[in-house]
C-alpha positions in Angstrom: -69.7 -81.9 104.3 -69.2 -85.3 102.6 -70.6 -86.1 99.2 -73.9 -87.9 99.2 -73.5 -91.6 98.8 -76.0 -91.6 95.9 -73.6 -89.6 93.8 -70.6 -91.8 94.5 -70.4 -94.9 92.2 -69.6 -98.0 94.2 -67.4 -100.8 93.2 -69.8 -103.4 91.6 -69.6 -107.1 92.3 -69.1 -109.7 89.4 -71.5 -112.1 91.0 -74.5 -110.8 89.0 -72.5 -111.1 85.7 -71.7 -114.6 86.6 -75.1 -115.7 87.6 -76.8 -114.2 84.5 -74.1 -115.7 82.2 -74.6 -119.2 83.8 -78.3 -118.9 83.5 -78.2 -117.8 80.0 -75.7 -120.7 79.1 -78.1 -123.2 80.7 -81.1 -121.9 78.6 -78.8 -121.8 75.5 -77.9 -125.6 75.9 -81.5 -126.4 76.6 -82.5 -124.8 73.4 -79.8 -126.3 71.3 -80.7 -129.8 72.7 -84.3 -129.4 71.9 -85.5 -129.3 75.5 -87.1 -125.8 74.8 -88.4 -124.3 71.7 -85.6 -122.4 69.9 -87.2 -118.8 70.1 -88.2 -119.2 73.8 -84.7 -120.4 74.6 -83.1 -117.5 73.0 -85.5 -115.1 74.8 -84.8 -116.6 78.2 -81.1 -116.8 77.6 -80.7 -113.1 76.9 -83.4 -111.9 79.5 -81.1 -111.8 82.5 -78.0 -110.3 80.9 -80.2 -107.5 79.2 -82.1 -106.8 82.3 -79.0 -106.3 84.3 -77.3 -104.2 81.5 -80.4 -101.9 81.2 -80.6 -101.4 85.0 -77.0 -100.3 85.1 -77.2 -98.0 82.1 -80.5 -96.5 83.6 -78.7 -95.9 86.9 -75.9 -94.1 85.0 -78.5 -92.1 82.9 -80.2 -90.9 86.1 -77.3 -90.3 88.4 -76.9 -86.9 89.7 -73.5 -85.2 89.7 -71.7 -84.2 92.9 -73.1 -81.0 94.4 -71.1 -77.9 93.9 -69.7 -76.8 97.2 -67.7 -73.5 97.7 -64.7 -73.1 99.8 -64.4 -71.2 103.0 -63.1 -68.0 101.2 -66.0 -68.0 98.8 -64.1 -69.5 95.8 -65.2 -72.7 94.2 -63.5 -75.7 95.8 -60.8 -77.2 93.5 -62.1 -80.8 94.2 -65.3 -80.0 92.3 -65.1 -82.8 89.9 -66.8 -86.2 89.6 -65.2 -89.1 91.4 -63.7 -91.8 89.2 -65.8 -95.0 88.9 -65.2 -97.4 91.7 -63.5 -94.7 94.0 -65.1 -92.5 96.7 -65.0 -88.9 96.2 -62.0 -87.3 98.0 -62.8 -85.5 101.3 -62.5 -81.8 101.5 -58.8 -80.8 101.7 -59.4 -77.4 103.0 -61.3 -76.9 106.3 -63.3 -73.8 107.1 -60.2 -72.3 108.7 -58.2 -72.6 105.5 -55.8 -75.2 106.8 -54.7 -77.8 104.5 -55.7 -81.4 105.3 -52.6 -83.7 104.9 -52.6 -87.4 105.0 -48.9 -87.6 104.5 -49.2 -89.7 101.4 -46.7 -89.0 98.6 -47.8 -88.9 95.0 -45.4 -89.0 92.0 -47.5 -86.6 90.1 -47.2 -83.8 92.6 -44.9 -80.9 92.4 -44.1 -78.3 95.1 -43.4 -74.7 94.0 -42.9 -71.4 95.6 -45.0 -68.2 95.1 -44.0 -66.8 91.6 -42.6 -70.0 90.3 -44.1 -71.4 87.1 -46.3 -74.4 87.4 -47.4 -76.8 84.5 -49.9 -75.3 82.2 -48.5 -71.8 82.1 -49.9 -71.0 85.6 -47.8 -69.4 88.4 -48.4 -69.9 92.0 -48.5 -66.1 92.5 -50.8 -65.0 89.7 -52.9 -68.1 89.6 -53.4 -67.6 85.8 -54.0 -70.7 83.8 -53.6 -70.1 80.0 -53.2 -73.5 78.5 -55.0 -76.7 77.9 -54.7 -78.1 81.5 -56.7 -77.9 84.7 -55.5 -78.4 88.2 -57.1 -79.8 91.3 -56.0 -80.4 95.0 -56.4 -83.9 96.2 -56.0 -85.6 99.6 -52.6 -85.1 101.0 -51.8 -82.2 98.9 -51.7 -78.6 100.2 -54.4 -76.5 98.5 -54.3 -73.3 100.5 -53.9 -69.9 98.7 -50.1 -69.3 98.2 -48.6 -66.5 99.9 -45.2 -64.9 99.4 -42.5 -67.8 99.5 -45.1 -70.1 100.6 -45.0 -73.6 99.0 -48.0 -75.1 97.5 -48.5 -78.5 95.7 -50.5 -79.0 92.7 -51.8 -82.0 90.7 -52.6 -81.4 87.2 -55.0 -83.4 84.8 -55.3 -83.1 81.0 -59.1 -82.7 81.1 -59.6 -79.3 79.6 -60.2 -79.3 76.0 -58.3 -76.9 73.5 -59.4 -73.4 73.8 -60.6 -73.5 77.4 -59.0 -71.0 79.8 -59.7 -71.1 83.5 -58.8 -67.9 85.3 -57.7 -67.8 89.0 -60.6 -68.3 91.3 -62.8 -69.9 88.7 -63.5 -73.6 88.1 -64.7 -75.6 85.2 -67.9 -76.3 86.9 -70.1 -75.5 83.9 -67.9 -77.6 81.5 -68.0 -80.5 84.0 -71.7 -80.1 84.2 -72.0 -80.2 80.5 -69.8 -83.3 80.4 -71.8 -85.1 83.1 -75.0 -84.2 81.2 -73.4 -85.6 78.0 -72.4 -88.8 79.8 -76.0 -89.2 81.1 -77.3 -88.8 77.6 -74.8 -91.3 76.1 -76.0 -93.7 78.8 -79.6 -93.1 78.0 -79.0 -93.8 74.3 -77.0 -97.0 75.1 -79.8 -98.0 77.4 -82.2 -97.7 74.6 -80.0 -99.6 72.2 -79.7 -102.5 74.7 -83.4 -102.4 75.4 -84.4 -102.6 71.7 -82.0 -105.5 71.1 -83.3 -107.4 74.1 -86.9 -106.7 73.0 -86.2 -107.9 69.4 -85.2 -111.4 70.8 -87.9 -111.4 73.4 -90.7 -111.0 71.0 -89.7 -113.9 68.8 -91.5 -116.6 70.7 -94.7 -114.4 70.7 -94.7 -113.9 66.9 -95.5 -116.3 64.2 -92.7 -117.6 61.8 -93.6 -115.2 58.9 -93.2 -112.0 61.0 -89.9 -113.0 62.8 -87.5 -111.8 60.0 -89.1 -108.4 59.6 -89.0 -107.9 63.4 -85.3 -109.0 63.5 -84.6 -106.6 60.6 -86.3 -103.7 62.4 -84.5 -104.4 65.6 -81.1 -104.7 63.9 -81.5 -101.3 62.1 -82.8 -99.4 65.2 -80.2 -100.9 67.5 -77.5 -100.0 65.0 -78.7 -96.4 64.8 -78.8 -96.0 68.5 -75.3 -97.5 69.0 -73.8 -95.2 66.3 -75.4 -92.2 67.8 -74.1 -93.1 71.2 -70.6 -93.9 70.2 -70.2 -90.8 68.2 -71.0 -88.8 71.4 -68.7 -90.6 73.8 -66.5 -88.2 75.9 -62.8 -88.0 74.9 -63.4 -88.5 71.3 -60.9 -86.6 69.1 -60.4 -85.9 65.5 -58.2 -88.5 63.7 -55.0 -87.3 62.1 -54.3 -88.1 58.5 -52.0 -91.1 59.1 -54.3 -92.5 61.7 -57.3 -92.1 59.6 -55.5 -93.9 56.7 -54.4 -96.7 59.1 -58.0 -97.1 60.5 -59.4 -97.3 56.9 -56.8 -100.0 55.8 -57.5 -102.0 58.9 -61.3 -101.7 58.5 -60.8 -102.8 54.8 -58.7 -105.8 55.7 -61.1 -107.0 58.5 -64.1 -106.2 56.5 -63.1 -108.2 53.5 -62.1 -111.1 55.7 -65.3 -111.1 57.4 -67.2 -111.0 54.2 -65.1 -113.8 52.8 -65.8 -115.9 56.0 -69.6 -115.3 55.8 -69.5 -116.4 52.2 -67.6 -119.5 53.0 -69.8 -120.5 56.0 -73.2 -119.8 54.4 -74.8 -123.1 53.4 -74.6 -124.2 49.8 -77.1 -123.4 47.2 -78.8 -120.0 46.5 -78.6 -117.6 49.3 -81.5 -115.2 49.9 -80.8 -111.6 48.9 -81.8 -110.3 52.4 -79.2 -112.7 54.1 -76.4 -111.7 51.6 -77.1 -108.0 52.1 -77.3 -108.2 55.8 -74.2 -110.3 56.1 -72.1 -108.0 54.0 -73.4 -104.9 55.7 -72.9 -106.4 59.1 -69.3 -107.4 58.2 -68.5 -103.8 57.3 -70.1 -102.5 60.5 -68.3 -105.1 62.6 -65.0 -104.2 61.0 -65.4 -100.6 61.8 -66.4 -101.2 65.5 -63.8 -103.9 66.0 -61.0 -101.7 64.7 -62.2 -98.8 66.7 -62.3 -101.0 69.9 -58.7 -102.3 69.3 -57.4 -98.7 68.5 -59.1 -97.3 71.7 -58.4 -100.0 74.0 -55.4 -98.4 75.7 -56.1 -94.8 75.1 -59.8 -95.0 76.1 -60.5 -98.3 77.7 -64.2 -97.4 78.5 -64.9 -96.3 74.9 -63.2 -99.5 73.7 -65.6 -101.6 75.8 -68.6 -99.6 74.4 -67.4 -100.3 70.7 -66.7 -103.9 71.5 -70.2 -104.3 73.1 -71.8 -102.6 70.2 -70.0 -105.0 67.7 -71.0 -108.0 69.8 -74.7 -106.9 70.0 -75.0 -106.0 66.3 -73.0 -109.2 65.5 -75.6 -111.3 67.3 -78.6 -109.5 65.7 -76.9 -109.9 62.2 -76.5 -113.6 62.9 -80.3 -113.9 63.9 -81.3 -112.2 60.6 -79.2 -114.4 58.6 -80.5 -117.5 60.4 -84.0 -116.5 59.9 -83.6 -115.5 56.3 -81.9 -118.8 55.4 -84.6 -120.8 57.1 -82.5 -122.3 59.8 -84.2 -124.6 62.2 -85.4 -123.1 65.6 -82.8 -125.0 67.6 -80.1 -122.8 65.9 -81.6 -119.6 67.2 -80.3 -119.7 70.8 -76.8 -119.4 69.4 -77.3 -115.7 69.1 -77.6 -115.4 72.9 -73.9 -115.6 73.7 -72.8 -112.6 71.6 -75.9 -110.7 72.7 -75.5 -111.1 76.5 -71.7 -110.4 76.2 -72.3 -107.3 74.2 -75.0 -105.9 76.6 -72.8 -106.4 79.6 -69.8 -105.0 77.9 -71.7 -101.9 76.8 -72.8 -101.2 80.4 -69.3 -101.8 81.7 -67.9 -99.2 79.1 -70.5 -96.6 79.8 -69.8 -97.0 83.5 -66.1 -96.3 82.9 -66.6 -93.4 80.6 -69.2 -91.6 82.9 -66.7 -91.9 85.8 -64.4 -89.2 84.1 -62.1 -91.4 82.0 -59.4 -89.3 80.4 -57.6 -90.2 77.2 -54.1 -91.5 77.5 -51.4 -90.0 75.5 -48.5 -91.4 73.3 -49.9 -94.9 73.4 -48.4 -97.2 70.6 -51.1 -98.6 68.3 -51.8 -102.2 69.0 -50.4 -104.4 66.2 -52.4 -107.3 67.3 -55.0 -108.4 66.6 -55.7 -105.8 63.8 -52.9 -107.2 61.5 -53.3 -110.9 62.3 -56.9 -111.3 62.8 -58.0 -110.8 59.2 -55.5 -113.4 57.9 -56.5 -115.7 60.7 -60.3 -115.3 60.1 -59.9 -115.8 56.3 -57.7 -118.9 56.8 -60.0 -120.5 59.3 -63.1 -119.9 57.1 -61.3 -121.3 54.0 -60.2 -124.4 56.0 -63.7 -125.0 57.2 -65.1 -124.6 53.7 -62.5 -126.8 52.2 -63.3 -129.5 54.7 -67.1 -129.4 54.0 -67.5 -128.4 50.3 -64.1 -129.5 49.0 -63.6 -126.8 46.4 -63.6 -123.0 45.8 -65.3 -121.0 43.2 -63.6 -118.4 41.1 -65.2 -115.5 42.9 -64.5 -117.1 46.4 -60.8 -117.3 45.5 -60.7 -113.7 44.2 -62.5 -112.5 47.3 -59.9 -114.5 49.6 -56.9 -113.1 47.6 -58.3 -109.6 48.2 -57.6 -109.8 51.8 -53.8 -109.8 51.2 -53.3 -106.3 49.8 -54.8 -104.4 52.8 -52.9 -106.6 55.2 -49.7 -105.8 53.5 -50.5 -102.1 53.4 -51.4 -102.3 57.1 -47.9 -103.9 57.9 -46.2 -101.1 56.1 -48.1 -98.5 57.9 -47.4 -100.2 61.2 -43.7 -100.1 60.4 -44.0 -96.3 59.6 -46.0 -95.7 62.8 -43.2 -97.5 64.9 -40.6 -95.4 63.3 -42.4 -92.1 64.0 -43.1 -93.2 67.5 -39.5 -94.0 68.2 -38.4 -90.6 66.9 -41.0 -88.9 69.1 -39.8 -90.8 72.2 -36.3 -90.2 71.4 -36.8 -86.4 71.1 -39.0 -86.2 74.2 -36.7 -88.4 76.5 -33.6 -86.6 75.4 -35.3 -83.4 76.5 -36.0 -85.2 79.9 -32.5 -86.3 80.2 -31.2 -82.8 79.7 -33.6 -81.5 82.4 -33.0 -84.3 84.9 -29.2 -84.4 84.6 -26.6 -87.1 83.7 -27.3 -89.3 86.7 -30.9 -90.0 85.6 -31.6 -93.3 83.8 -34.5 -91.5 82.2 -32.4 -91.4 79.2 -34.5 -94.1 77.5 -34.2 -94.7 73.9 -31.5 -91.9 73.6 -28.4 -93.3 75.6 -25.9 -91.0 77.4 -23.0 -89.4 75.4 -19.3 -90.2 76.1 -18.9 -87.0 78.1 -21.9 -87.7 80.2 -20.7 -91.2 80.9 -17.3 -90.0 82.0 -19.0 -87.5 84.3 -21.2 -90.2 85.9 -18.2 -92.5 86.3 -16.3 -89.8 88.2 -19.2 -89.5 90.7 -19.3 -93.3 91.4 -16.7 -95.1 93.6 -17.2 -98.7 92.5 -18.6 -101.1 89.9 -17.7 -102.2 86.5 -17.9 -100.6 82.9 -19.0 -102.9 80.0 -18.1 -101.9 76.5 -20.4 -103.6 73.9 -19.4 -103.8 70.2 -21.8 -104.9 67.4 -20.6 -106.6 64.3 -22.7 -107.3 61.1 -22.5 -110.4 59.0 -20.4 -108.6 56.3 -18.7 -106.2 58.8 -21.3 -103.5 58.7 -24.2 -103.5 61.0 -27.7 -102.7 59.4 -28.8 -99.2 60.4 -32.3 -98.1 61.2 -34.6 -100.7 63.0 -31.8 -103.1 63.7 -29.8 -100.6 65.7 -32.9 -99.3 67.3 -33.8 -102.8 68.5 -30.3 -103.5 69.7 -30.3 -100.4 71.9 -33.7 -101.3 73.3 -32.5 -104.8 74.1 -29.3 -103.3 75.7 -31.5 -101.1 77.9 -33.9 -104.0 78.7 -31.1 -106.4 79.7 -29.4 -103.7 82.0 -30.5 -103.1 85.6 -32.6 -100.2 86.7 -29.7 -98.1 88.0 -27.3 -99.0 85.2 -26.3 -96.1 82.7 -26.2 -96.7 79.1 -24.0 -94.6 76.8 -23.4 -94.6 73.1 -19.6 -94.4 72.2 -19.9 -94.9 68.4 -22.1 -96.0 65.5 -22.1 -99.6 66.9 -20.3 -99.3 70.3 -22.1 -98.9 73.6 -21.1 -98.8 77.2 -23.0 -99.9 80.3 -21.9 -98.5 83.7 -23.1 -100.7 86.6 -22.5 -100.5 90.3 -22.4 -104.4 90.7 -19.4 -106.3 91.6 -17.2 -108.4 89.3 -19.3 -111.6 89.4 -22.6 -110.0 88.8 -21.1 -107.5 86.2 -19.7 -110.6 84.2 -23.2 -112.2 84.5 -24.6 -109.0 83.1 -22.3 -109.2 80.2 -23.4 -112.7 79.4 -27.0 -111.6 79.6 -26.5 -108.8 77.2 -24.4 -111.2 75.0 -27.3 -113.5 74.7 -30.0 -110.9 74.2 -28.0 -108.9 71.5 -27.1 -112.1 69.7 -30.8 -113.2 69.0 -32.0 -112.6 65.4 -33.3 -109.2 64.4 -36.4 -109.5 62.2 -36.3 -107.5 58.9 -38.6 -107.3 56.0 -35.9 -109.1 53.9 -35.3 -111.7 56.6 -33.9 -112.0 59.9 -30.3 -111.0 60.6 -27.8 -111.8 63.3 -25.2 -109.7 64.9 -21.9 -110.7 66.4 -21.3 -109.2 69.9 -18.0 -108.5 71.7 -18.1 -107.4 75.3 -15.2 -106.0 77.3 -15.2 -105.5 81.1 -13.1 -103.4 83.4 -13.6 -102.5 87.1 -14.0 -98.9 87.8 -12.7 -98.9 91.4 -12.6 -95.1 91.6 -9.9 -95.0 88.9 -9.7 -92.3 86.1 -12.7 -92.6 83.8 -10.7 -92.3 80.8 -8.4 -95.0 81.8 -11.3 -97.3 82.7 -12.8 -96.7 79.3 -9.5 -97.5 77.6 -9.2 -100.8 79.6 -12.8 -101.9 78.8 -12.0 -100.9 75.1 -8.9 -103.1 75.2 -10.8 -106.0 76.7 -13.5 -105.6 74.0 -10.8 -105.6 71.3 -9.4 -108.8 72.7 -12.8 -110.4 72.5 -12.9 -109.4 68.9 -9.5 -111.0 68.2 -10.5 -114.3 70.0 -13.5 -114.8 67.7 -16.2 -112.5 69.0 -19.4 -113.5 70.8 -17.6 -113.6 74.1 -16.9 -111.5 77.3 -13.4 -110.5 78.2 -12.0 -109.1 81.4 -9.2 -106.6 81.4 -5.9 -107.3 83.3 -2.4 -106.2 83.0 -1.2 -109.1 81.0 -4.0 -108.6 78.5 -2.9 -104.9 78.1 0.6 -106.2 77.2 -0.8 -108.6 74.7 -3.0 -106.0 73.1 -0.3 -103.3 73.1 2.0 -105.8 71.3 -0.9 -106.6 68.7 -1.5 -102.9 68.3 2.1 -102.4 67.5 2.1 -105.3 65.0 -0.9 -103.9 63.3 0.7 -100.5 62.9 4.0 -101.8 61.7 3.2 -104.6 59.5 1.6 -102.7 56.6 4.5 -101.6 54.4 6.8 -104.2 55.8 7.3 -105.8 52.3 8.0 -102.6 50.6 10.5 -101.6 53.3 12.4 -104.9 52.9 11.8 -106.1 56.5 10.7 -109.5 55.6 13.3 -112.4 55.4 13.4 -116.2 55.0 15.4 -118.7 56.8 15.8 -122.2 55.6 15.8 -125.5 57.6 17.3 -128.5 55.8 15.6 -131.8 55.2 18.0 -134.8 55.4 17.9 -138.4 54.5 17.9 -140.4 57.6 20.0 -143.2 56.2 23.1 -141.1 55.4 22.3 -137.7 56.8 22.6 -136.1 53.4 20.5 -132.9 52.6 17.7 -133.4 50.2 15.8 -130.2 50.5 15.0 -127.2 52.6 11.8 -125.6 54.1 11.5 -121.8 53.8 10.5 -120.2 57.1 9.3 -116.5 57.2 10.8 -114.0 59.5 9.9 -110.3 60.0 12.9 -108.3 61.0 11.1 -105.2 62.4 13.4 -102.5 63.6 10.9 -101.5 66.2 9.6 -104.9 67.3 12.5 -107.3 66.7 12.2 -110.6 65.1 8.5 -111.7 64.7 7.8 -115.4 64.0 5.2 -116.7 61.7 2.8 -117.8 64.6 2.5 -114.2 65.6 2.9 -112.7 62.3 0.3 -114.5 60.2 -2.9 -114.0 62.3 -2.1 -110.2 62.1 -1.7 -110.3 58.4 -5.0 -112.2 57.9 -6.8 -109.6 59.8 -5.1 -106.8 57.9 -5.8 -108.7 54.5 -2.0 -108.8 53.8 -1.7 -112.6 53.4 -1.7 -112.4 49.7 0.9 -109.7 49.5 3.2 -111.6 52.0 2.6 -115.0 50.2 3.6 -113.6 46.9 6.8 -112.3 48.4 7.7 -115.6 50.0 7.0 -117.7 46.8 9.1 -115.2 44.7 12.1 -115.1 47.3 11.9 -118.9 47.6 12.0 -119.6 43.8 14.9 -117.1 43.4 16.9 -118.9 46.2 16.2 -122.3 44.8 17.4 -121.1 41.3 20.6 -119.8 42.9 21.3 -123.1 44.6 20.4 -125.1 41.6 22.9 -123.0 39.4 25.6 -124.0 42.0 25.0 -127.7 41.4 22.7 -128.3 44.3 19.7 -130.4 43.2 17.4 -129.7 46.3 13.7 -129.1 46.7 12.3 -126.1 48.5 9.2 -126.4 50.7 7.0 -123.4 50.9 4.1 -123.2 53.4 0.7 -122.0 52.1 -2.2 -120.5 54.1 -5.8 -121.4 53.5 -6.5 -117.9 52.2 -3.7 -118.1 49.7 -4.8 -121.5 48.6 -8.3 -120.4 48.1 -7.1 -117.6 45.6 -8.3 -118.4 42.0 -5.0 -117.3 40.5 -2.8 -119.2 42.9 -1.8 -122.0 40.4 -1.2 -119.5 37.7 1.0 -117.3 40.0 3.1 -120.3 41.0 3.6 -121.2 37.5 4.7 -117.7 36.6 7.2 -117.6 39.5 8.7 -120.9 38.5 9.2 -119.7 34.9 10.6 -116.3 36.0 13.6 -118.0 37.7 13.8 -121.1 35.4 13.1 -123.6 38.3 12.0 -127.0 37.6 8.5 -127.5 38.9 9.4 -130.7 40.7 11.8 -128.8 42.9 9.1 -126.8 44.5 7.1 -128.4 47.2 3.9 -126.7 48.5 3.0 -127.5 52.1 -0.5 -127.4 53.3 -1.6 -128.2 56.8 -3.8 -131.2 57.3 -6.4 -129.3 59.3 -6.8 -126.8 56.3 -7.8 -129.8 54.1 -10.3 -131.1 56.3 -11.9 -127.7 56.7 -12.5 -127.2 52.9 -11.7 -130.3 51.1 -13.2 -129.6 47.7 -11.4 -126.3 47.3 -8.1 -127.6 48.6 -8.2 -130.8 46.3 -8.9 -128.6 43.3 -6.0 -126.3 43.9 -3.6 -129.2 44.8 -4.7 -131.1 41.6 -3.9 -127.8 39.6 -0.4 -127.7 41.2 0.2 -131.3 40.4 -0.8 -130.7 36.8 2.1 -128.3 36.4 4.6 -130.6 38.1 4.8 -129.0 41.6 5.0 -131.6 44.4 2.6 -131.4 47.4 3.3 -132.1 51.1 0.7 -132.6 53.7 1.9 -131.0 56.9 0.6 -131.6 60.6 -0.7 -135.1 59.8 -2.6 -136.3 62.9 -2.9 -140.1 62.0 -6.6 -140.0 63.0 -9.2 -142.2 61.4 -10.6 -139.5 59.3 -7.0 -138.4 58.2 -6.1 -141.9 57.2 -9.3 -142.3 55.2 -8.7 -139.1 53.1 -5.1 -139.9 52.2 -6.4 -141.9 49.0 -8.2 -138.9 47.6 -5.4 -136.2 48.2 -2.8 -135.6 45.4 0.2 -135.7 47.8 3.8 -136.6 47.4 5.2 -136.0 50.9 3.6 -136.8 54.3 5.0 -134.8 57.2 4.4 -136.3 60.8 5.4 -135.3 64.2 7.7 -137.1 66.6 4.9 -138.3 68.7 4.1 -141.1 66.3 7.7 -142.4 66.6 7.2 -143.3 70.3 6.1 -146.9 71.5 2.5 -147.7 71.1 0.2 -148.3 74.1 -0.2 -151.7 75.8 2.9 -153.0 74.3 1.6 -152.5 70.7 3.9 -151.3 67.8 4.4 -147.5 67.3 1.8 -145.8 65.2 4.4 -144.6 62.9 4.6 -148.2 61.7 1.0 -148.1 60.6 1.4 -144.8 58.8 4.5 -145.8 57.1 2.9 -148.9 55.8 0.0 -147.0 54.4 2.3 -144.3 52.9 4.4 -147.1 51.2 1.3 -148.6 49.6 0.1 -145.1 48.3 3.6 -144.3 47.0 4.0 -141.3 49.5 7.4 -140.5 51.2 7.4 -139.8 55.0 9.1 -136.8 56.6 9.3 -136.8 60.4 9.6 -133.3 61.5 10.6 -131.6 64.8 13.2 -134.3 65.7 15.0 -132.9 68.6 17.0 -135.9 69.9 19.1 -138.7 68.5 16.6 -141.1 70.1 13.8 -139.8 68.0 16.1 -139.9 64.9 16.8 -143.5 65.5 13.1 -144.4 66.1 12.2 -142.7 62.9 14.8 -144.5 60.9 13.9 -147.9 62.4 10.2 -147.4 61.4 11.3 -147.0 57.9 10.9 -143.3 57.5 13.2 -141.9 54.6 13.5 -138.2 55.5 13.8 -136.2 58.7 13.8 -132.5 59.9 14.4 -130.9 63.2 17.0 -129.4 65.5 18.7 -132.8 66.0 19.5 -132.6 62.4 19.8 -129.0 61.4 18.6 -125.7 62.7 17.0 -123.0 60.6 19.4 -120.6 59.3 20.0 -117.8 56.7 20.8 -118.8 53.2 24.5 -118.1 53.6 24.8 -120.3 56.6 22.9 -123.0 55.0 25.1 -122.9 52.0 28.1 -123.2 54.3 26.6 -126.2 55.9 26.0 -127.7 52.4 29.7 -127.5 51.7 30.2 -130.4 54.1 28.2 -132.7 52.0 28.4 -133.7 48.3 25.8 -132.6 45.8 22.9 -135.1 45.7 19.4 -135.3 44.1 16.7 -136.8 46.1 
C-alpha cells in the first residue's frame, strides 16, 4: 500500500517566498520614506515572512512519520525510513509474493554479492549479521529478496546508524528512526517558537509607547536567543568536535567576533553610548560570530543545519540591531531597517528545519571552507574603518588597539588552515592509494597518489596506441621546493589531464602522463600542462615559479621501456634547448642526444688526460701578407669521439661547469706557446677567446696577469677576444673586466661585431684595441651606396681602433677589405688553422716582424 500523501513532503514553490519578500520590501521602503510610522512599517514588513515561516515550522512539528509496514514474510520492510525532503517515498520493492520489483535503473552506490560474500558494514548476504556503524536499505530497482544459496542480492547502504548501534538480521532501526523523527519534530517546534517570539517582538512595537519598547525588545532578544540555542544544540547529525576542529572554530569565532565588535564600535554614533547598547552590541557580536562560523563550517557537511545556524544569526542580528537603535534613541524611520535580516532569518530557519527533518545525513571528508571564515573578518574590519575614517576622520587609541587585535587570530587561522590542508591531503592520499590497489592499475582512481613506474609500464603494455608525455620540473636554483609546491604541481598535472589519462610518478620531480590521443592532441595536452605547471605557486614566503620540460613519444604498441626511454630523451632535449618547451622524439633527435650524452660522459677529465689541444690561425697584414699575430682555437682530441670543435664542446662544458677549468688550460697553453715564439724572434700577438662565464669570474684579471708573469710574456702581446653579443648582455660587468685587463697592458678585441646602431653607439665606451668584423660588411651596399665597411672603418679610425676582417675565404673578399682601408685580415684565403709546428713552418717563409 502506498505511503499516505500527508506523510510525504512535497516540493514547495518559491512563489510565497518571493511574494512576502517583495511585500516586506515595499513596507520597509514606505517606513524609511516616512509614508508609514516606523514601528508600524517594521511590523508590517516582517508579518508576511514570519507568518509563512511559522506555518512551515508548525507543519514540520506536527507531521506524522510514515507508517511501519511489515513485509510479506513478517519481517519489517527495509524501506521503513522517512523519505527525503522534496522526494516521494519509494514504492514497495517486494510484493506479497516475494518477487523483487525492478525498474532497471542502475545506481553507482549498489553492489551485487553472492550468498556468503561479505558486504559493507561487516554483514554477509548469508548470515545477515550487521555489526558495524552502517544500515542498509533496499530501494527501487534493487533486489531485496531473502538471499538463498548462490543467489545474488544488491544492497544500498547509508551511514545513518550512530556508533554503538547494531541491527541484527530481520530487525530494523524503526525505534531509532522513530526517536529521530520525534527529535526533528521537537526541534521544529522549538524553532517555531523562536520565530514566533521574534515576530511578536516586532509586532507589538507599534502597540506600545516609546518607554516600553526597549524592554520589550530586550526580552524578545533574550527569549529568542535561548530558544534558538536550545534548538540548534538538538539538531540531528551533530557530532563532538575533535581537538583541532575545536581550536579552529575557536580561532575563527575570535577573529570574526573581534571584527564585529570593532565594526560596531566604529559605526555607533559619536558621543556617549548607552550602556545597554554597548553590552548588547558586544554580546550580539559574539553570538553572531559563533553562529556564522558554525554555519560556514557546516554548509557542506550538513547544509540543513548550516541554514538553521545562518537563520538564527540573521534573526538575532536583526533583534540586536533593533535594541541598539532603541537604546541610542534612533528616529522611528530607522526601525524598518531591521525587517530585512529578520525576514531572511525566519525563512532560512524554516528551510533548514525542513531539510534536517527530511533525513539529512552528514557528509564525510569535506574540506573546511577557507572562505569567508578567513577573509570576512579582515573585510569587515577594513570596511568599518573606512566608513569611520570618512565620517569621523580620526581613530582613538582604544579603537586602533581593537582594530589591531583582529590580526593575530586571522594569522593563527591561516596557519591552522594550512595544517588542515596538509592533513587532508595525507588522508586522501592514503585512502585513494588503497582504492588504487583494490581497483587495479587501469583505474584512474589513483587521485593524489600517481601510479608507479611498474604500474605505468603494465598499463602501456595493455594499450595499443596513444602517446606518452614525460614532464620534468625545475626550480629556480635547480631544486624544486618540496611539500605544498610539489603537491600543487601534482594536482595541476591531474587536473590538466583528460579523464582516461594515467598519471605516474617517475622520480622526485619527474612525472609521466599516458594518453590514448593522437599526436596532435597529445602535443596540445603537453602545451596545456606546460602552461598550467608554469603558473606561480603561492607560498608563505612568496610565490615561486617552476621550469617545465615536456618530452613526447608515440607508443604505437612498442615496447614500454623503449617508449619511456624515447620520451625521456625528448624531455632531455627540451631541457638542453632552454626548458619551458615541448619536444617530440624522432630518430635524428636520438642521434643528437646520444652524441650529447657521450660528450657529457667523456669531457670530465679531458684536461687531466691531456686530450685538449690548440690550433692557431695566423692574422696577416693585408698590405704585404706578413703575419702579425695568431688566434688560438680549441680542439678536443677525444679517443672515443674524435675531434670536437668549440661550437659543440663549449655548451657541454658550460652545463657541466667545466668552463673555468678549460679556460685556465687554454690561457696557460697560449701564453706558453707565445713565449716560445717570442724566444725564437717572432714578435707576434696571441688572441684568446673568452666566454662570458670566464669573464665574469672575479679573479680573471689576476689569473691572466699570473699566466703572463709565469712565462715572461709582454702583456701587449696577449689579445683577449670577447664576442660583441656578450658585451650587450652584461655591459657593466664586461666593461669592468676589460678595463682591468687594459690596466695591466693586455689588448682587447671585440669579436662578431654586427655594425648595428646599438653596436656603433657603444664603441666609444668600450676599452678595445681591435675590432673584428665579418666579410658581409665588405660587399657593396644596397641601392648603389658604398659598402658598410667604409662606415665602420671611418669610425674605427677616429676611435684609434684597428680593424680585422675575419672569415675571408676568397681573393675577392681580401681585395675588398684592402680597398676599404682595413689593415689586418684572417681566413682560409690567407692561412688555415694548424698546429704550432705547421704554423712555425709557415712562418719561415716570412721575415720576422712586429705589428
